C-alpha positions as CSV (number, residue, x, y, z in Angstrom):
1,M,13.1,-106.9,-49.0
2,T,9.4,-106.9,-48.6
3,T,7.5,-109.8,-47.1
4,K,3.9,-110.1,-45.8
5,V,3.4,-111.5,-42.2
6,T,0.2,-111.9,-40.3
7,L,-0.4,-111.3,-36.7
8,S,-1.3,-114.3,-34.8
9,S,-4.2,-114.6,-32.3
10,K,-1.7,-113.6,-29.6
11,N,-0.6,-110.5,-31.8
12,Q,2.6,-112.2,-32.6
13,I,4.6,-112.2,-35.8
14,V,7.2,-114.4,-37.3
15,V,10.3,-112.6,-38.5
16,P,10.9,-114.2,-42.0
17,K,13.9,-116.5,-42.5
18,E,15.6,-114.1,-45.1
19,A,15.4,-111.1,-42.7
20,R,16.8,-113.1,-39.7
21,E,19.6,-114.4,-41.9
22,K,20.3,-111.1,-43.3
23,L,20.4,-109.4,-39.7
24,N,22.0,-112.4,-38.1
25,I,19.4,-112.6,-35.4
26,G,17.9,-115.7,-33.8
27,P,16.0,-117.0,-30.9
28,G,16.5,-114.9,-27.7
29,Q,17.7,-111.9,-29.7
30,E,16.2,-108.6,-28.2
31,M,14.5,-106.2,-30.6
32,L,13.8,-102.5,-30.3
33,V,10.3,-101.5,-31.6
34,L,9.9,-98.2,-33.0
35,V,6.5,-96.7,-34.0
36,K,6.9,-94.0,-36.7
37,E,3.6,-92.4,-37.9
38,N,1.9,-95.3,-39.5
39,R,4.6,-97.9,-39.3
40,I,6.4,-100.2,-36.8
41,V,10.1,-100.6,-37.2
42,L,12.1,-103.5,-35.6
43,I,15.7,-103.2,-34.9
44,P,18.0,-105.7,-33.3
45,R,19.0,-104.3,-29.8
46,P,22.7,-103.2,-29.9
47,Q,24.8,-105.1,-27.3
48,D,26.9,-102.1,-26.9
49,F,25.0,-98.8,-27.4
50,A,28.2,-96.5,-27.1
51,G,29.9,-98.6,-29.8
52,R,26.9,-98.6,-32.0
53,M,26.7,-94.8,-31.6
54,A,30.4,-94.0,-31.9
55,G,31.2,-91.8,-35.0
56,L,27.8,-90.9,-36.0
57,H,27.4,-87.4,-37.2
58,K,31.2,-86.9,-37.1
59,D,30.7,-84.6,-40.1
60,V,29.0,-82.2,-37.9
61,W,32.1,-81.6,-35.9
62,T,34.7,-81.1,-38.7
63,D,35.1,-77.3,-38.2
64,V,34.7,-77.3,-34.5
65,D,37.5,-77.4,-31.8
66,T,36.2,-80.3,-30.0
67,D,38.5,-80.0,-27.0
68,G,37.6,-76.4,-26.5
69,Y,34.1,-77.0,-26.8
70,L,34.2,-79.9,-24.2
71,E,36.3,-77.6,-21.9
72,E,33.6,-74.9,-22.1
73,E,30.9,-77.5,-21.4
74,R,32.6,-78.9,-18.4
75,D,33.4,-75.4,-17.1
76,S,29.8,-74.6,-17.4
77,W,28.9,-77.5,-14.9
78,Q,31.1,-75.9,-12.4
79,R,28.7,-72.8,-12.0
């Protein structure tokens, strides 16, 4: 979806209805603003960051003994 928006005199924009509906966001929704090179990215702020991150990059850990890895890390904290 691509839609043109215009900054108001107070540097505000209106998130188009189609985008709000697709993301299920509305008044009072907190948004995260990311600046990446020459663009701005708006992301609805997750209510539960841990839940949102759970399972990401699980493919990285497929060949790793995760229990052993965690034990090593925790042991290193004792030093």
